[in-house]
N, C-alpha and C positions, 0 to 999 in steps of 0.2 A: 134661374141662372145655373148653367152647367159648370161643374168644377173643371179646372184645368187638368189635363193629363199629367201624370207624374213622369217627368223626364230626368229625374235625378240619376238614373242608371244609364243614360245615353253615352256617358263617357266611358263606360265599360267596353273594352275592346271586343268582348264576345258578341255584343249586340251589333257591332259594325263589321263583323267578319264577312257577312253576306255581300257587302259592297266589294271587298277585295276579291271574293270568289267570282262574282259577276264580271268585274273588270277583267279578271284573268281569262275567263271563258269567252267573253265577247272579243277580246283581243286575239285569242287563239283561233276563234272562228274566222275573224278577218284575215289573220295570217295564213291559216290553212286554206281558206277559200281562194284567196288571191294567189297562193302558191299553186294550187291545183289549176286555177284558171290560166295562170301564166304558162305553166308547162304543158297544158293542153292546147291553149290558144296559139302558142308560138309555132308548133309544127303545122297547125292549120293555116296560120298566116303565111308560112313559107310555101305551103302547098297551093294555096288559093291566091296566087299572084295579084297584082303586080308585086315584084320583089324589091321595090324601093324601100329604103329604111323607114321613111315616115309612114308608109302604108303598113309595114310589118309592125311598127310600134303602135299604130292606131288599132289594128285588129287584136294584137296581144293585150293592149291596154283595156280594150272593151271586154275581153274575156276575163282578165284579172279583176276588173271592176265588178262585173256581175258575179264572179266566183266569191269575191270578198263580201259583197252585199248579201249573197245567199248564206254564206258561212256565218256572218255576223248575225243575221236575223234568225237563223235556226238555233243559235246557242242559248238565247234567253229562255225559250220553253224547255229545252233539254236540261239546262241548269236548274230550272225550277223543279222539274220532275226528279232530278237527282237529289235535290236538297230538301224537298218538302217534308220528309220524315226524319230529318236529322235534328238532334238537339243542339243547344248553343255551344256546348264544349266541342262536339264533333266538327261543327263549322269553324270554330276558332282554331282548332288544331289543323284543319285543312288549309285555312288561310295563312296560318303561321308557316306551314311547310312550303306553301307557294311563295311567300315573301322571302324566305331564306334559302331557297334552292338556287345555287349558283347558275346552273344551266338554264333554268327558267328565266332568270333575270337577264342572262346573256342573250338569249334568243329574243326577248323583248327589246333589249337595247340595240341589237343588230337590225331588227326589223324597223324600229322607229328611226334609227339613224339613216339607214339606206333609203327608207321611204321618204324621209325629209330631203335628202340630197337629190333623189330623183324627182321629187315634186318641184324643187327649185330649178332643175335643169330642163324639165319637160316643156315648159312654155317656150323655151328657146327653139324647139324643133317644130318646124312648120308641118303639122299633120293635116292633110287635106280634109276639109269638112268637119273639123273638130275645133270647138271653141276653146279659147285659152284656159278657162276654168276647168273644163273637162280634161284638158291636157295635164293640168296639175293633179287631178284625181287619178288619171291613168298612170302618171309618173309615180305617185305615192303607192299605188297598189302594185305596180311592177317592182318598184324599189323594195317594198316590204317582202315580196316573194324572193328577190335576190338576197336580201339580208338573211332571211330564214335559210335559204340554200347555203349561203356562206357559213352560217352558224352550224348547220348540220355537217357540212364538209370538214369543219375545223373543230368540232366539239370533242373529238378524241384526243386532241392535244391539250385540253384543259383538265386539270386535276380538281376533282370535287373536294371541297374542304370538309 
């Protein structure tokens, strides 16, 4: 019979800091990738007609979706490589600074809120050849990019505590 592993120290916040760091980096990968995808895909959609709003949203949404998916999937190995040699205290310190940084929290809130709003509105737009579930995803990714852009544009007005 094998002994049970000792989990008495699992409540120690230092042991759970890697979860906060991965959550942060994965969300930043999604936000950054969807932002790049949106702002690269929008001019392409305008150039590559037809210039009807549903077609522009469809092409931009596709670019935002793939940008977000690529950014999200690349961040896990990059984070692992950055954290593999750090001790518990360094990871706890980094996670603490991420959780308590006003502008980081604000960027995440703007991205999540606008992504949610766009995801609710997107199924109402009839995009040719795009299923309703995919419209929700496109709306979420475009909305996340818009939220990040609004945060960046207005971040100078916020005073860090």
